[in-house]
C-alpha positions as CSV (number, residue, x, y, z in Angstrom):
1,X,67.6,66.7,82.9
2,X,63.8,66.7,83.3
3,X,61.3,65.9,80.5
4,X,59.5,68.9,79.0
5,X,56.2,69.3,77.1
6,X,56.1,71.9,74.4
7,X,53.4,73.7,72.5
8,X,53.7,75.5,69.2
9,X,51.9,78.6,67.9
10,X,52.0,80.0,64.3
11,X,52.6,83.7,63.8
12,X,53.5,86.0,60.9
13,X,56.0,88.9,61.3
14,X,56.5,91.6,58.7
15,X,59.1,94.2,57.9
16,X,60.0,96.6,55.1
17,X,63.7,96.0,55.9
18,X,64.4,92.3,55.3
19,X,63.4,88.7,56.3
20,X,65.6,88.7,59.4
21,X,63.9,91.9,60.7
22,X,60.4,90.3,60.0
23,X,61.5,87.3,62.1
24,X,62.8,89.5,64.9
25,X,59.6,91.5,64.9
26,X,57.5,88.3,65.3
27,X,59.6,86.8,68.0
28,X,59.8,90.1,70.0
29,X,56.1,90.7,69.9
30,X,55.3,87.0,70.7
31,X,57.7,87.2,73.7
32,X,55.5,89.9,75.3
33,X,52.7,87.3,75.9
34,X,54.3,83.9,75.7
35,X,56.9,82.7,78.2
36,X,59.5,79.9,78.0
37,X,60.0,80.3,74.2
38,X,62.8,78.0,73.1
39,X,62.9,77.8,69.3
40,X,61.2,78.8,66.0
41,X,60.8,77.3,62.6
42,X,60.4,79.4,59.4
43,X,57.3,78.0,57.6
44,X,56.8,80.4,54.8
45,X,58.2,83.6,53.3
46,X,56.3,86.1,51.2
47,X,57.0,89.5,49.8
48,X,55.4,92.5,48.2
49,X,56.9,93.9,45.0
50,X,56.5,97.6,44.2
51,X,58.0,99.3,41.2
52,X,60.1,96.2,40.5
53,X,61.7,96.1,44.0
54,X,61.0,94.2,47.2
55,X,58.9,96.6,49.3
56,X,57.8,94.4,52.2
57,X,58.6,91.0,53.8
58,X,56.2,88.6,55.6
59,X,57.6,85.5,57.4
60,X,55.4,82.9,59.0
61,X,57.0,81.1,62.0
62,X,56.1,78.4,64.4
63,X,57.3,79.3,67.9
64,X,57.9,76.5,70.4
65,X,57.6,77.0,74.1
66,X,57.7,74.9,77.2
67,X,54.6,74.4,79.2
68,X,54.9,74.9,83.0
């Protein structure tokens, strides 16, 4: 197994459905420009409340990817 060097970027995904969908939206969008993604960390979760109900989710992630 060879040694790897990683870099992390911080992004925020959003969704009106749920937290998992916000994470998937962020990872999917990030994968269009960043290659060799290996992992993510959830750093922060926020939501918007409207009429006493959760209306929107925002999830901030750190995405780790291998440098070539």
